[in-house]
C-alpha positions as CSV (number, residue, x, y, z in Angstrom):
1,X,-2.6,9.2,-4.4
2,X,0.5,6.7,-4.4
3,X,-0.3,3.4,-2.9
4,X,1.6,0.4,-1.1
5,X,1.6,-3.5,-1.8
6,X,-1.7,-3.8,-0.1
7,X,-2.9,-1.5,-3.1
8,X,-3.6,0.9,0.2
9,X,-2.3,4.8,0.4
10,X,1.0,4.6,0.9
11,X,2.1,5.2,4.1
12,X,5.1,7.5,5.7
13,X,8.5,5.7,6.2
14,X,9.8,8.7,8.2
15,X,11.2,11.7,8.8
16,X,13.5,12.1,10.9
17,X,15.7,11.3,8.9
18,X,14.0,13.0,6.1
19,X,13.6,10.0,3.4
20,X,12.6,9.4,0.6
21,X,13.9,10.9,-3.6
22,X,11.7,13.6,-3.1
23,X,13.3,14.2,0.6
24,X,9.0,14.0,1.9
25,X,9.1,11.0,4.2
26,X,8.0,8.7,1.3
27,X,9.1,5.9,-0.7
28,X,7.7,7.5,-4.1
29,X,9.3,7.9,-7.1
30,X,9.6,8.7,-10.9
31,X,11.1,7.7,-14.2
32,X,14.2,10.2,-12.8
33,X,14.5,8.4,-10.4
34,X,16.9,5.7,-11.5
35,X,17.9,3.7,-8.1
36,X,13.9,3.7,-7.7
37,X,14.0,4.4,-3.9
38,X,10.8,2.2,-3.2
39,X,11.4,0.5,-0.2
40,X,10.7,0.9,3.0
41,X,12.7,-0.7,5.2
42,X,14.6,-0.3,9.1
43,X,18.1,-0.3,8.9
44,X,20.6,-2.8,10.2
45,X,24.1,-3.7,10.3
46,X,24.1,-6.5,8.2
47,X,22.7,-4.0,4.7
48,X,25.3,-1.4,5.5
49,X,28.0,-3.1,5.9
50,X,27.0,-4.9,2.1
51,X,25.6,-2.1,0.4
52,X,29.1,-0.8,1.5
53,X,30.7,-3.6,0.5
54,X,29.3,-2.3,-2.7
55,X,30.2,0.9,-3.0
56,X,27.2,3.1,-1.4
57,X,28.0,3.7,2.0
58,X,25.2,5.0,3.6
59,X,26.7,5.4,7.1
60,X,28.3,9.0,5.8
61,X,26.3,11.5,5.5
62,X,26.0,14.0,1.9
63,X,25.1,17.2,3.0
64,X,24.2,18.2,-1.1
65,X,21.9,15.3,-1.4
66,X,19.9,16.2,2.1
67,X,21.4,13.0,2.9
68,X,22.2,12.8,6.6
69,X,23.8,9.2,6.8
70,X,22.4,6.1,8.8
71,X,22.5,4.1,11.3
72,X,20.9,0.6,12.7
73,X,17.3,1.3,13.6
74,X,16.5,4.0,10.8
75,X,14.5,3.9,8.7
76,X,14.7,4.5,4.7
77,X,13.7,4.0,1.4
78,X,16.2,1.8,-0.4
79,X,16.1,0.6,-3.8
80,X,14.6,-2.5,-5.1
81,X,18.2,-3.7,-6.9
82,X,20.4,-3.3,-3.8
83,X,17.7,-4.6,-1.1
84,X,16.5,-8.2,-4.0
85,X,20.6,-7.9,-3.9
86,X,21.1,-8.4,-0.4
87,X,17.6,-10.4,0.1
88,X,19.5,-13.4,-1.9
89,X,22.8,-12.7,-0.1
90,X,20.6,-13.4,3.2
91,X,21.1,-10.0,4.2
92,X,18.0,-8.3,3.5
93,X,17.1,-5.2,6.0
94,X,13.1,-5.8,7.1
95,X,10.8,-3.6,5.4
96,X,7.6,-1.2,6.4
97,X,4.5,-3.1,3.8
98,X,2.3,-0.1,4.0
99,X,5.1,2.4,3.4
100,X,6.6,0.2,0.9
101,X,5.4,1.1,-3.0
102,X,3.5,-0.3,-5.0
103,X,6.1,-0.6,-7.6
104,X,8.3,-2.8,-5.6
105,X,6.0,-5.5,-7.4
106,X,7.2,-4.7,-10.4
107,X,10.6,-5.8,-9.5
108,X,10.0,-8.9,-6.8
109,X,6.8,-10.8,-5.1
110,X,4.9,-9.5,-2.3
111,X,5.0,-13.1,-1.0
112,X,8.9,-12.2,-1.3
113,X,8.3,-8.9,0.7
114,X,6.4,-10.5,3.3
115,X,8.9,-12.9,4.2
116,X,11.4,-9.8,5.4
117,X,8.3,-7.8,7.6
118,X,9.5,-5.8,10.3
119,X,8.5,-6.9,13.4
120,X,8.6,-4.5,16.1
C-alpha cells in the first residue's frame, strides 16, 4: 500500500481530471516515471506560467497521454523536481499532504512541504 508523507495510506489526489502517472487519481510512481510525479498540488496561474516558461505548458491537452490540459484550481500530481524549482522561485503550488507520496521526502524535507500546504 502506498504511503503519504505522514506514513499513512496515500489518499487520492484527483479524478476529474484524472491525475497520476498511472492515471488512477493517485500520486504514485515507479522507476519508469522519470519525472517522479509524487506531489499532489493545486494549480495556480503563477505555477502554470512558471512551468510553461521551462518548456512544459500544462495548459494544453495531450490526448495520447490522457492529459486534459490544466487550469488554475485543478489538482494534479506534479514532478517533485519541478515543484522544488518553483518553490525556490517563490511560485510553488500549494500541496495536499495526505495525497503527496512518501517518496517526495527522498528529495526534500517534510518541513519544506508543510510550509506549502493548501489552506481551504
